[in-house]
C-alpha positions in Angstrom: 29.4 -69.0 -17.3 26.7 -70.3 -19.6 23.2 -69.1 -20.2 21.8 -72.3 -18.7 23.5 -71.6 -15.4 22.3 -68.0 -15.2 18.9 -67.3 -13.5 16.4 -66.1 -16.0 15.6 -62.4 -15.8 11.8 -62.3 -15.8 11.6 -58.6 -14.7 13.8 -56.4 -16.8 12.3 -55.1 -20.0 15.5 -54.0 -21.7 17.3 -57.4 -22.0 17.8 -59.2 -25.2 15.5 -62.0 -24.0 12.8 -59.5 -23.0 12.9 -57.8 -26.5 12.8 -61.2 -28.2 9.9 -62.3 -26.1 7.9 -59.2 -27.1 8.5 -60.0 -30.8 7.6 -63.6 -30.4 4.4 -62.8 -28.5 3.5 -60.2 -31.1 4.0 -62.8 -33.8 1.9 -65.3 -32.0 -0.9 -62.7 -31.5 -0.8 -61.8 -35.2 -0.8 -65.4 -36.3 -3.7 -66.2 -34.0 -5.8 -63.4 -35.7 -4.9 -64.8 -39.1 -5.6 -68.4 -38.2 -8.9 -67.4 -36.6 -10.0 -65.9 -39.9 -8.8 -69.0 -41.9 -10.4 -71.5 -39.5 -13.7 -69.7 -39.2 -15.7 -70.7 -42.3 -17.0 -74.2 -43.3 -18.5 -77.2 -41.5 -15.0 -78.1 -40.2 -14.3 -74.6 -39.0 -15.4 -72.5 -36.1 -18.7 -71.5 -37.9 -19.7 -75.1 -38.5 -18.6 -76.7 -35.2 -19.8 -74.0 -32.8 -23.5 -75.1 -33.1 -22.4 -78.7 -32.3 -20.8 -77.6 -29.0 -22.1 -76.5 -25.6 -22.4 -72.7 -25.7 -20.1 -72.2 -22.7 -17.5 -74.5 -24.2 -17.7 -73.1 -27.7 -17.1 -69.5 -26.6 -14.5 -70.5 -24.1 -12.5 -72.4 -26.8 -12.6 -69.4 -29.1 -11.5 -67.1 -26.2 -8.6 -69.3 -25.2 -7.5 -70.4 -28.6 -7.7 -67.0 -30.5 -8.7 -64.0 -28.4 -6.2 -64.5 -25.5 -3.1 -65.1 -27.7 -4.0 -62.0 -29.7 -4.4 -60.0 -26.5 -1.1 -61.4 -25.3 0.6 -60.0 -28.4 -0.6 -56.5 -27.5 0.0 -56.7 -23.8 3.6 -57.8 -24.3 4.4 -54.3 -25.3 2.5 -52.3 -22.6 2.1 -54.6 -19.6 4.8 -55.5 -17.0 6.9 -58.4 -18.1 6.1 -60.6 -15.0 2.3 -60.2 -15.7 2.8 -61.1 -19.4 4.8 -64.2 -18.4 2.1 -65.4 -16.0 -0.6 -64.7 -18.6 1.3 -66.6 -21.3 1.7 -69.6 -19.0 -2.0 -69.6 -18.1 -3.0 -69.4 -21.8 -0.8 -72.4 -22.6 -2.3 -74.5 -19.8 -5.9 -73.4 -20.4 -5.6 -74.4 -24.1 -4.3 -77.9 -23.2 -7.2 -78.3 -20.9 -9.7 -77.0 -23.5 -8.3 -79.5 -26.0 -8.8 -82.3 -23.5 -12.4 -81.3 -22.7 -13.5 -81.2 -26.4 -15.5 -84.6 -26.2 -17.4 -83.3 -23.1 -18.2 -80.1 -24.8 -19.6 -81.8 -27.9 -23.4 -82.1 -27.8 -23.5 -85.2 -30.0 -21.4 -88.4 -30.1 -19.3 -87.3 -33.1 -18.7 -84.3 -35.3 -20.8 -83.7 -38.4 -19.3 -85.1 -41.6 -16.7 -86.8 -39.5 -14.7 -83.6 -39.3 -11.6 -83.0 -37.0 -11.8 -80.5 -34.1 -11.0 -77.1 -35.5 -8.4 -76.3 -32.8 -6.0 -78.7 -34.5 -5.3 -75.9 -37.0 -4.0 -73.5 -34.3 -2.6 -75.7 -31.5 1.1 -75.1 -32.5 0.8 -71.4 -31.5 0.1 -72.4 -27.9 3.0 -74.8 -27.9 5.2 -71.9 -29.1 3.8 -69.8 -26.2 4.8 -72.6 -23.8 8.3 -72.7 -25.2 8.7 -69.0 -24.7 7.6 -69.1 -21.1 9.2 -72.3 -19.8 12.8 -72.9 -20.7 13.1 -76.3 -19.0 13.7 -79.8 -20.1 10.1 -80.7 -19.0 8.8 -78.3 -21.6 8.9 -81.1 -24.2 6.2 -82.9 -22.2 3.8 -80.1 -23.3 4.3 -80.9 -27.0 4.0 -84.6 -26.3 0.8 -84.0 -24.4 -0.6 -82.0 -27.3 0.1 -84.9 -29.7 -1.5 -87.4 -27.4 -4.6 -85.3 -26.8 -5.1 -84.7 -30.5 -4.9 -88.4 -31.3 -7.2 -89.5 -28.4 -9.8 -86.7 -28.9 -10.0 -87.2 -32.6 -10.5 -90.9 -32.2 -13.4 -90.2 -29.8 -15.2 -87.6 -31.9 -14.9 -89.3 -35.3 -16.2 -92.7 -36.5 -13.6 -95.3 -37.5 -10.8 -92.9 -37.3 -8.2 -94.7 -35.2 -5.5 -94.8 -37.9 -6.2 -91.2 -39.0 -6.2 -90.1 -35.4 -2.8 -91.8 -34.7 -1.3 -90.2 -37.8 -2.7 -86.8 -37.0 -1.4 -87.0 -33.4 2.1 -88.2 -34.5 2.3 -85.5 -37.2 1.1 -82.8 -34.8 3.7 -84.0 -32.3 6.6 -83.8 -34.8 5.5 -80.4 -36.0 5.1 -79.0 -32.5 8.5 -80.3 -31.3 10.3 -78.7 -34.3 8.6 -75.4 -33.7 9.3 -75.5 -29.9 12.9 -76.5 -30.5 13.4 -73.4 -32.8 11.7 -71.2 -30.2 13.8 -72.6 -27.4 17.0 -72.1 -29.5 16.4 -68.5 -30.2 15.4 -67.8 -26.5 18.6 -69.4 -25.3 20.6 -67.4 -27.8 19.1 -64.3 -26.3 20.0 -65.6 -22.8 23.6 -66.1 -24.0 23.6 -62.6 -25.4 22.4 -61.2 -22.0 25.2 -63.2 -20.2 27.8 -61.8 -22.6 26.5 -58.3 -22.1 26.6 -58.7 -18.4 30.2 -60.0 -18.6 31.1 -57.1 -20.9 29.6 -54.5 -18.4 31.5 -56.2 -15.5 34.7 -56.2 -17.5 34.2 -52.5 -18.4 33.7 -51.7 -14.7 36.8 -53.6 -13.8 38.7 -51.8 -16.6 37.4 -48.4 -15.4 38.4 -49.2 -11.8 41.9 -50.3 -13.1 42.3 -47.1 -15.0 41.3 -45.0 -12.0 43.8 -46.8 -9.9 46.5 -46.3 -12.6 45.6 -42.6 -12.8 46.1 -42.3 -9.1 49.4 -44.1 -9.3 50.4 -41.8 -12.1 49.6 -38.8 -10.1 51.7 -40.1 -7.2 54.6 -41.0 -9.4 54.5 -37.6 -11.1 54.4 -35.9 -7.7 57.4 -37.9 -6.5 59.3 -37.0 -9.6 58.4 -33.3 -9.8 58.2 -32.3 -6.1 60.0 -34.8 -3.9 62.9 -35.7 -6.2 63.4 -32.1 -7.0 63.7 -31.1 -3.3 66.0 -34.0 -2.6 68.3 -33.2 -5.5 68.3 -29.5 -4.6 69.1 -30.3 -1.0 72.0 -32.5 -2.0 73.9 -29.6 -3.4 76.8 -28.0 -1.5 75.0 -24.7 -1.3 71.2 -25.2 -1.5 69.3 -22.1 -2.8 67.1 -20.1 -0.5 64.0 -21.4 -2.3 64.6 -24.9 -1.0 62.4 -24.3 2.0 59.5 -23.2 -0.2 60.0 -26.2 -2.5 59.9 -28.5 0.5 56.6 -26.9 1.7 55.1 -27.5 -1.8 56.2 -31.2 -1.7 54.7 -31.6 1.8 51.5 -30.0 0.7 51.3 -32.4 -2.3 51.7 -35.3 0.1 48.9 -33.9 2.3 46.7 -33.5 -0.7 46.8 -37.2 -1.4 44.8 -37.7 1.8 42.7 -34.6 2.1 42.1 -33.8 -1.6 42.2 -30.1 -0.7 44.2 -29.4 -3.8 41.1 -29.9 -5.9 38.7 -28.1 -3.7 38.8 -24.7 -5.3 38.9 -23.0 -8.7 41.4 -20.4 -9.9 40.7 -17.5 -12.2 42.4 -17.3 -15.6 44.7 -14.5 -14.4 45.8 -16.6 -11.4 46.5 -19.6 -13.7 48.5 -17.5 -16.2 50.4 -15.9 -13.3 51.2 -19.3 -11.9 52.5 -20.5 -15.4 54.6 -17.3 -15.7 56.1 -17.9 -12.3 57.0 -21.5 -13.4 58.8 -20.1 -16.5 60.7 -17.5 -14.6 61.7 -20.0 -11.9 62.8 -22.9 -14.2 64.0 -21.1 -17.3 64.3 -17.4 -16.8 65.7 -16.6 -20.2 62.6 -18.0 -22.0 60.7 -15.5 -24.2 57.0 -15.4 -23.1 53.8 -14.3 -24.9 50.4 -14.6 -23.3 46.8 -13.5 -23.6 43.9 -14.2 -21.4 40.1 -13.7 -21.2 39.1 -13.9 -17.6 35.8 -15.5 -18.2 36.2 -19.0 -16.9 37.2 -20.8 -13.7 40.1 -23.2 -13.8 39.9 -26.2 -11.5 42.9 -26.6 -9.2 43.8 -29.9 -10.6 44.0 -28.4 -14.1 46.2 -25.5 -13.0 48.4 -28.0 -11.1 48.7 -30.2 -14.2 49.5 -27.3 -16.5 52.1 -25.9 -14.1 53.8 -29.3 -13.4 53.8 -30.3 -17.1 55.2 -27.0 -18.2 57.9 -27.1 -15.5 59.0 -30.6 -16.6 59.0 -29.5 -20.3 61.2 -26.5 -19.4 63.5 -28.6 -17.2 64.0 -31.2 -20.0 64.7 -28.3 -22.5 67.3 -26.7 -20.1 69.0 -30.0 -19.5 69.0 -31.7 -22.9 68.3 -29.2 -25.7 71.7 -27.5 -25.8 74.9 -29.0 -27.1 77.7 -29.4 -24.5 75.4 -27.8 -21.9 74.9 -24.6 -23.7 71.5 -22.9 -23.5 69.2 -22.5 -26.6 66.5 -20.0 -27.5 63.2 -20.9 -26.0 59.7 -19.5 -26.2 56.5 -20.1 -24.3 53.1 -19.0 -25.5 50.0 -19.0 -23.2 46.6 -18.5 -24.6 43.6 -18.6 -22.2 40.1 -18.0 -23.5 36.6 -19.0 -22.8 37.0 -22.4 -24.3 40.1 -23.4 -22.4 43.9 -22.9 -22.1 46.7 -23.8 -24.4 50.4 -23.6 -23.5 53.1 -24.1 -26.2 56.8 -24.4 -25.3 59.3 -24.4 -28.2 63.0 -24.6 -28.2 65.7 -24.5 -31.0 67.7 -27.2 -29.5 69.1 -30.4 -30.9 65.8 -32.3 -30.7 65.4 -36.0 -30.4 63.5 -39.0 -31.8 60.3 -39.2 -29.8 59.8 -42.9 -30.9 63.1 -43.7 -29.3 62.4 -42.3 -25.9 62.5 -45.1 -23.3 59.4 -45.9 -21.3 61.4 -45.3 -18.1 61.7 -41.6 -19.0 59.2 -40.5 -16.4 59.7 -36.8 -17.2 58.0 -37.1 -20.6 55.7 -40.0 -20.0 54.4 -39.2 -16.6 55.0 -35.5 -15.9 53.9 -34.3 -19.3 51.7 -36.7 -21.3 49.9 -38.7 -18.6 49.8 -35.8 -16.1 47.7 -33.8 -18.6 45.7 -36.8 -19.6 44.6 -37.3 -16.0 42.5 -34.2 -15.9 39.1 -33.9 -17.6 39.5 -32.1 -20.9 43.3 -32.2 -20.7 45.8 -33.5 -23.3 49.4 -33.1 -24.3 51.6 -33.6 -27.3 55.4 -33.7 -27.7 56.9 -33.2 -31.1 60.6 -33.3 -31.9 63.1 -34.3 -34.5 66.9 -34.5 -34.3 68.3 -31.1 -35.3 64.8 -29.4 -35.5 64.1 -28.5 -31.9 61.2 -29.6 -29.7 57.6 -28.5 -29.3 55.5 -29.3 -26.3 51.7 -28.6 -26.4 49.7 -28.6 -23.3 45.9 -28.2 -23.8 42.9 -28.0 -21.5 39.4 -27.6 -23.0 36.6 -26.8 -20.7 34.0 -29.6 -20.6 30.6 -28.6 -22.0 
């Protein structure tokens, strides 16, 4: 996609093009005021040529050449952008017409002292206005028209000035084209920046959508690993425990929650959350030492309680299965701290440990059921620290969003 193929945004006020337009219009307005002061004195200026012009034309020329561009520079910051665009286009066309009508506005055949029309000192500003408004190939015809009008008018209002009129017209044309080219270049650069910004926003939206989809897939994968697989493995034993039916109900409820989202419809108290975590510890690793404290001052979203419970259960299962040597159990501690800012759960064991960098990506227990499971909830995070021979520490943290 290129800026030339993108429709111009003539409405929005917060695009790069709109901001640049305001700066350029303000520059033109300020320059018009300065040029007006410079061109006023002397027989070749506004002061000397106004008495030689028809009253209506003299004042109209000052209005169009100086007052309106100055006003445009002010309105660019306070008026709606479409209005400013139409006003700028009108000013550019009115000035070209005023230039052309100069011989008809002159009360005598020629200007006194064979002077040149005073507007030749300010015409480039209006060419710049035209370049800001019209970003088309035909815009160059405006600069060409100015050069031709300057040469023809000067030849008509001065005596024996054909050569000088031609040179002034050609010089004005070259200067105007250079100024217009610079203006068009910076405007198109702003257009390209707007296109790049739009593409970046679209890419960000696609990325957010992809992350949302990945989070949902992670939730499903973790549910399959924690609930469904656990039920199937338990059911495959020769003598399934009596808790199998309850585990199956939990797995079915998790599947139903994927469609109804009822699992996230309520909040739990801190005491209920801590009780659920304690139940997880007693069910998965009953020999674990537990310390806990809670301030029952906040509500805990259901998805947070579920994430904490599932992640803690997986951390304990991994410790039970892998921490001991030759299948022996190891000392294990769980600390739960619930306060007004959130909840932290720390599980430590004194097992053989492992190299966290060497854990394969296919190890869903650590990657999905602990790290990504906690990362899926707002304010949630997890960390797994372990070294061979130094045991393992799993930190589960939920901070209440402000």
